[in-house]
C-alpha positions in Angstrom: 0.0 0.0 0.0 1.5 3.2 -1.0 2.5 5.7 1.8 0.2 8.6 2.4 2.9 10.9 3.9 3.8 13.8 1.7 7.3 14.9 1.2 8.3 18.5 2.2 8.5 19.4 -1.5 4.9 18.4 -1.9 3.5 20.5 1.0 1.4 23.5 0.0 3.4 26.8 0.0 0.7 28.6 2.1 1.0 26.2 4.9 4.7 26.5 5.6 5.6 26.2 9.3 5.5 29.7 10.9 8.3 30.8 13.1 8.0 33.6 15.8 9.6 36.9 14.6 11.9 38.8 16.9 11.3 42.6 17.1 13.9 44.6 15.4 15.7 47.7 16.8 13.0 50.0 15.4 10.3 48.2 17.2 12.1 48.1 20.4 12.6 51.8 20.3 8.9 52.4 19.6 8.0 50.2 22.5 10.3 52.2 24.8 8.7 55.5 23.8 5.2 54.1 24.5 6.2 52.9 27.9 7.7 56.2 28.8 4.7 58.2 27.6 2.4 55.9 29.6 4.6 56.4 32.7 4.4 60.2 32.3 0.6 60.2 32.0 0.3 58.0 35.0 2.7 60.1 37.1 0.9 63.4 36.1 3.2 66.5 36.5 5.8 65.0 38.7 8.6 65.5 36.1 10.1 69.0 36.0 12.7 70.3 33.5 15.3 72.8 34.7 14.9 76.3 33.3 16.4 79.7 34.2 14.4 82.0 36.5 12.6 84.8 34.8 14.3 88.2 34.9 13.2 91.8 34.3 13.9 92.7 30.7 16.5 95.4 30.1 14.8 98.8 29.8 15.2 100.8 26.6 15.5 104.6 26.3 11.7 105.1 26.3 11.2 103.1 29.5 14.2 104.6 31.2 12.9 108.1 30.5 9.5 107.2 31.7 10.7 105.5 34.9 13.1 108.4 35.8 10.3 111.0 35.3 7.9 108.9 37.5 10.6 108.6 40.2 11.0 112.4 40.2 7.2 112.9 40.4 7.0 110.7 43.4 9.9 112.5 45.1 8.2 115.9 44.4 4.9 114.8 45.7 6.4 113.4 49.0 8.5 116.5 49.6 5.7 118.9 48.7 3.3 117.1 51.1 5.9 117.2 53.9 6.7 120.9 53.3 3.1 121.9 53.9 3.6 121.4 57.7 4.2 124.8 59.2 3.8 126.7 55.9 1.4 129.6 55.8 -1.9 129.3 53.9 -0.8 130.8 50.7 2.4 128.7 50.4 0.5 125.6 51.6 -2.0 126.0 48.8 0.7 126.1 46.1 2.5 123.1 47.7 -0.8 121.2 47.6 -1.2 122.0 44.0 2.4 121.0 43.3 1.8 117.6 45.0 -1.4 117.1 42.9 0.4 118.0 39.7 3.1 115.4 40.6 0.4 112.8 41.1 -1.1 113.7 37.7 2.3 113.4 36.1 2.7 109.8 37.5 -0.7 108.9 36.2 -0.1 110.4 32.8 3.1 108.3 32.5 1.3 105.1 33.4 2.3 104.9 37.0 5.1 103.0 38.7 6.2 99.9 36.7 6.0 96.7 38.8 7.3 93.6 37.1 5.9 91.2 39.7 9.2 89.3 39.8 10.9 88.5 43.1 13.6 90.9 44.0 12.6 93.6 41.6 12.2 97.1 43.1 11.0 100.5 41.9 13.6 103.0 40.8 14.9 105.1 43.7 14.0 108.8 43.7 16.9 111.2 42.9 18.4 112.9 46.0 17.4 116.4 46.9 19.9 119.2 47.5 18.9 121.2 50.6 19.9 124.8 51.1 20.1 126.9 54.3 17.3 129.5 54.5 16.2 131.3 57.6 13.1 129.3 58.8 12.1 125.7 58.8 9.1 126.4 56.5 11.2 128.3 54.1 13.8 125.5 54.2 11.2 123.0 53.2 9.8 125.2 50.4 13.3 126.0 49.0 14.0 122.2 48.9 10.8 121.7 46.9 11.8 124.5 44.5 15.3 123.0 44.1 13.9 119.6 43.4 11.3 120.9 40.9 14.1 122.7 39.0 16.3 119.6 39.0 13.4 117.4 38.0 12.5 119.8 35.2 16.1 119.7 33.9 15.9 115.9 33.7 12.5 115.7 32.1 13.5 118.3 29.6 16.7 116.4 28.7 14.6 113.2 28.3 12.0 115.0 26.2 14.8 116.2 23.8 16.4 112.8 23.3 13.6 110.2 23.6 12.8 108.6 20.3 9.0 108.4 21.0 7.4 111.6 19.8 4.2 111.5 21.9 6.2 110.7 25.0 8.5 113.6 24.2 5.5 116.0 24.1 4.2 114.7 27.4 7.7 115.1 29.0 7.9 118.6 27.7 4.5 119.4 29.1 5.6 118.0 32.5 8.7 120.1 32.3 6.6 123.3 31.9 4.4 122.3 34.8 7.4 121.7 37.1 8.9 125.1 36.2 5.4 126.7 36.6 5.1 125.3 40.2 8.7 126.3 41.0 8.0 129.9 40.0 4.8 130.0 41.9 6.4 128.7 45.1 9.2 131.3 44.8 6.6 134.1 44.5 4.3 132.7 47.2 7.0 132.1 49.8 8.9 135.3 49.1 12.1 133.4 48.3 15.0 135.0 46.5 14.5 134.8 42.7 16.9 132.7 40.8 17.8 132.5 37.1 17.1 128.8 37.2 13.4 129.4 37.9 13.0 132.1 35.3 12.0 131.4 31.7 14.8 132.0 29.2 13.7 134.7 26.7 14.4 133.2 23.3 15.8 135.2 20.4 13.6 135.7 17.3 16.4 134.0 15.3 15.6 130.4 14.4 18.7 128.2 14.1 19.3 126.9 10.6 19.3 123.4 11.8 15.7 123.6 13.0 13.4 121.8 10.6 9.8 120.5 11.0 7.2 119.2 8.6 5.8 122.1 6.5 2.3 121.6 8.0 3.7 122.1 11.5 5.7 125.2 10.5 2.8 126.7 8.7 0.7 126.3 11.9 3.4 127.9 14.0 3.8 130.8 11.6 0.1 131.4 11.7 -0.2 131.3 15.5 2.9 133.5 16.0 1.5 136.1 13.7 -1.9 135.9 15.3 -0.3 136.4 18.7 1.5 139.5 17.4 -1.7 141.0 16.0 -3.8 140.2 19.2 -1.2 141.7 21.5 -1.0 144.8 19.4 -4.7 145.2 20.0 -4.5 144.3 23.7 -1.7 146.9 24.2 -4.0 149.7 23.4 -6.0 149.1 26.6 -2.9 149.0 28.9 -1.0 151.7 30.8 2.2 153.0 29.3 4.6 150.6 31.0 2.6 147.5 30.3 1.8 148.7 26.8 5.5 149.0 25.9 6.1 145.5 27.2 3.3 143.9 25.3 4.1 145.8 22.1 7.7 144.6 22.3 6.5 141.0 22.7 4.1 141.5 19.7 6.9 142.6 17.6 8.9 139.5 18.6 6.0 137.3 17.6 5.8 139.0 14.2 9.5 138.6 13.6 9.6 135.0 14.7 6.7 134.2 12.4 8.7 135.6 9.5 11.8 133.6 10.6 9.9 130.4 10.6 8.4 131.2 7.2 11.8 131.8 5.7 13.2 128.6 7.2 10.3 126.6 5.7 10.6 128.4 2.3 7.0 129.6 2.5 7.7 133.3 3.1 5.6 135.5 0.7 4.3 132.4 -1.2 0.8 131.1 -1.6 1.5 128.8 1.3 2.3 131.7 3.7 -0.6 131.8 6.1 0.0 135.3 7.5 -2.7 138.0 7.0 -3.1 141.7 7.7 -5.7 141.1 10.4 -7.3 138.2 12.3 -10.5 137.5 14.1 -9.9 137.7 17.9 -11.1 135.1 20.4 -12.9 138.1 22.1 -12.7 141.9 21.9 -10.8 143.5 24.9 -12.5 146.5 26.4 -10.2 147.3 29.4 -6.9 146.3 31.0 -8.4 143.1 32.5 -9.8 141.7 29.3 -6.6 142.8 27.5 -4.6 140.7 29.9 -7.0 137.8 29.3 -6.4 138.1 25.6 -2.6 138.0 26.0 -3.0 134.9 28.2 -5.2 133.2 25.6 -2.9 133.7 22.6 0.2 132.8 24.6 -1.6 129.6 25.7 -2.4 128.7 22.1 1.2 129.3 21.2 2.4 127.1 24.0 0.1 124.3 22.6 1.4 124.8 19.1 5.0 124.4 20.2 4.3 121.4 22.4 2.4 119.7 19.5 5.4 120.3 17.3 7.7 118.6 19.8 5.9 115.3 19.0 6.6 115.8 15.2 10.3 116.7 15.6 13.4 114.6 15.6 15.2 113.9 18.8 18.0 116.4 19.6 21.5 115.1 19.1 23.6 118.3 18.8 24.5 120.2 21.9 24.7 123.8 20.5 23.0 126.7 22.2 19.5 128.0 21.5 19.8 131.8 20.9 18.6 133.6 24.0 18.7 137.2 25.2 18.3 138.8 28.6 15.1 140.9 28.8 13.7 142.8 31.7 10.0 141.9 32.1 7.8 144.3 33.9 4.9 142.8 35.9 1.7 143.6 34.0 -1.6 144.5 35.6 -4.3 142.0 35.9 -4.8 138.8 37.9 -1.9 136.5 38.5 -2.6 133.5 40.8 1.0 132.9 41.6 2.0 136.5 42.2 4.4 137.1 39.3 7.9 138.3 40.2 9.1 141.8 39.1 12.7 140.5 38.8 14.3 140.5 35.4 14.1 137.2 33.5 17.7 136.3 33.0 18.4 133.1 31.2 20.5 130.5 32.9 22.8 128.2 30.9 21.4 128.2 27.3 19.5 124.9 26.7 20.6 122.4 24.1 19.6 123.3 20.5 18.1 121.2 17.8 14.4 121.0 17.0 13.1 119.9 20.4 15.4 122.1 22.5 14.2 125.1 20.6 10.6 124.1 20.7 10.6 123.5 24.4 12.3 126.8 25.1 9.7 128.6 23.0 6.9 126.7 24.7 8.2 127.6 28.2 8.5 131.2 27.3 4.9 131.4 26.0 3.6 129.5 29.0 5.4 131.7 31.5 4.0 134.7 29.8 0.5 133.2 29.8 0.8 132.5 33.5 1.9 136.0 34.2 -1.2 137.4 32.5 -3.6 135.1 34.4 -3.7 131.7 32.7 -4.7 129.0 35.2 -2.0 126.7 36.4 -2.1 123.2 34.8 -0.6 119.8 35.6 -0.1 119.3 31.9 0.0 122.7 30.2 -1.8 122.9 27.9 -2.9 119.5 26.6 -5.7 121.2 24.6 -5.4 124.7 23.2 -8.6 126.0 24.8 -9.0 129.7 24.8 -9.3 131.4 28.2 -12.6 133.2 28.8 -12.3 136.9 29.4 -13.2 138.3 32.8 -16.7 139.5 33.1 
């Protein structure tokens, strides 16, 4: 009987004996990853990777300028509040306003920067330089004045150099406010006047390096010429001494308008905005309303120059802005801070360039507006609102 056993060669190919396959290196690696992932899921967040602790980022020029000005504002507020103790009512009122202005400056700058990181601290306030006056109350007030002047120097320098235009305008406005408060304290406390608290009287010459967008220059030319016209009208209602002072200032406005027009190449062209006569904000009818008119046009001029600060390039050159010493006679009319009759003598000439010149001109206009009764402001003047004439 033939054998029923098939030889290996006769077995079907599909039924070859299977052998267990060993996992290769790739399979073993995949299995290890799966095991590790499962372990991580089971253990939750127990695994931590080492990373460096967060640090405060290095401050750029904008933040440094902002932080330094905030630190000065805090120092001014603290010293002004402390100086109110023992001061008479008039001085205490100006000190209170000075402290409020400093608070407004801090708020306008965004407040004190706090990173929230451990070990970080707010910038320290700059040290004050006390003097040696006769009484304790005067001593405190003099310290406030000295700090205001020093803080104004720093905020002015920051305004001239910071690359951010809107921040430069804000810093320039804060500078004017600090000088305004320093002058008011000197007058209220009867302290000796100092050239450092008086506005430098700028020359009518515009440095050749000063350049602005044509639209900005056109606006300045117009407002300077309008101020000259308005003050010529106002002078007619003043006494002889005040009339001479206002007419001299009106002539300066007219000349400066011409200088700006020449620099912008719009003098005597179709783009020259100057006219023979202008509509006035209101018609003066006596010395009081004439003083109000002067304050109004000088306030508008301050706003124009501060607005131009934001459009100008940062100052790099350190030349001098042309200034001249001019005796300013105290005009009639209300003056909340009791304007000084001392001559306005410029201290060290401020840096030149677009912003240095613009800030000097803005300070000169605001000091004049304040002398003629413009209300003090923490940020003079953010909007060029005309001052209402006295009833």
